[in-house]
Residue, then its C-alpha position, 0 to 999 in steps of 0.5 A: x911672407x906671401x900668400x899664395x893668393x897674393x902671389x897669383x894675383x901678382x904673376x897674373x898680373x892681377x890687381x887685388x880684390x878680384x871676383x871669384x870667378x875672375x880668378x878661375x878665368x885667370x887659372x884657366x887661361x894658363x896653358x894646358x901642358x904637364x909643368x917640370x914641376x908637377x905642383x902649383x909652383x911649377x905652373x906658375x914658374x912654367x906658365x902652363x898645367x895639367x888639370x892636377x896642378x891647376x886645380x891644386x893651384x886653385x885651391x890653393x888660391x881660393x883657400x886664401x882668398x875666397x873660403x867661403x867657397x868650401x873648393x874641394x878637389x874630384x877625381x874623375x875616372x872615365x872612359x874614351x872612346x875615339x868619337x867622345x874624344x873628337x867631340x871633346x878635344x878635336x880630330x888630332x887628340x881623337x886619333x890618339x885614342x885606340x878604337x877600343x878606347x882608353x880610361x883616364x883620369x880628370x880632376x876638376x873642383x867643386x866650389x860653393x856657389x850661390x847656396x849649391x855646390x857647382x863643378x869648375x872646371x879650368x882645365x884648358x883656356x876658355x873662349x869666354x868668360x865664365x858667368x859666375x854662377x852656372x855649372x862649367x862643363x867638364x873637360x871629359x865625359x861621365x865616369x866614377x867620382x872621387x874625392x881627391x882628399x888630402x893629397x890630390x896628386x897621390x889620390x889620382x896616381x893610384x887611381x892612374x896605376x890602377x886603372x890606367x894603361x900607360x901605353x894608350x893614356x901618355x899618347x893621350x896627354x901628349x896629343x892634348x897638350x900639342x893640341x891644346x896647350x897653346x894659350x887662349 
């Protein structure tokens, strides 16, 4: 029987043991996109994941390999207008955001690093490796942070249902995938 840590290291082609920042970078390097099964298993099988599924995978791997990091998942409800979308994601994604903006829910993690709780965001592949000590910038704007709890997909689904317009949100997710879902 394998652990999540062992399975991820094998899938990612990493040799054990790995430093925390190397594992964070390896999960971040997985292309953005909805896996056919929206689970950590789906991320490994399809080689792509969303903010929710990639952070769930990271949480499982860290529970095995780095329990001292006490990784926690957070759902952030935020508002995005076209100008902010262009700054964060580029012009093509910004074109999918209506003039009045949209509300989305972003999942990220926090972890204990050098005695402080820092944000960790592995949603999109990063250009440079993470230094292992600095807060990672979030792939969203400011908003309301809520603990994702023991079932992050369910808590996010409730927030999306209550606060997001699917007719506006879905084209945005499709544009993110098309624009930012390519490897490194």
